[in-house]
Every structure is written in structure tokens, then in C-alpha cells.
N, C-alpha and C positions, 0 to 999 in steps of 0.2 A: 655670887648670887645664887638665889634660893628660888627654884621654881617649883611651885604645887602642881603636881599631878592633874589632870582633867577629872574631874568630878570627887577630887579630896578637899574636901576644908573648902575655903572662899577662894575661888580660882576666876572671881568675875568683882571687877570695880565700875561701879561701887558694888557692894554685895547683895546677893538676892537670894531669898528663900527659895528653896527646892526640894522636892521630895514627892511622895505620892498625893498626898492632899494640893499639891500646886501644880499639878502637870496634867493634860489631857492626853498624851502618852504613855503615863503611869511611870514615868523614868524615877529611879531611885538618885539620878546624878545629873539630870538635866533638865533643867526649866523651860517652861515654854517661851519666857520672854527672851532665851536666846534662839528661838527660832525664828527665821526671815521673815520679815513682815510683807517683801517683796512676791511671797508665793503665798496667796489668799486660800488656797484650798488645801494646804499642808495640815491644819487641826482636823478637817473634815476628814482628810484621807486616813490620819492618825486613828482618829475614833472610828472608822469603819474599818480597817483593818483588824483593831483590836476587838470591835465585835463580833467580826467573820471567823477570827482565831477563837476568840472566848477565851484568852489566855495572854497573857503578855508574850512578846519577842523574845525570845533568848539568842543574847549575841554572846558566845564564849569566846574569850581572846587567850591563846595558850601562853 
């Protein structure tokens, strides 16, 4: 069994495009199409966070 790491290669079916130009949250690994459509304010929340911070949120995993 081959498991693709989250954010590495094609990890969705059907394959989707992802990257900075496809993302409201400016994620390198996470496409906006993966956000829950049941949370209608999620995109505007992410836009507001990025505008206030004036930079990307940095999450470091050890």
C-alpha cells in the first residue's frame, strides 16, 4: 500500500491544482477547494487574518 503524504504530490481524487495562485489562504499545499463549504465565512476569515498579519501564518512541525 502506498500512501501519499498530505501536501506532497497528488493527494486528492480527482487531482486538483494547488499552490499560491490557487489559494485564498496562500497555502503551498492546501487548495481552497478542500475547505468546508458548510463554513461560509472561512474564506473571508482567512483573508482578514492575512491582511491583519501582513504575512503568511508560519506553522512549523518538528
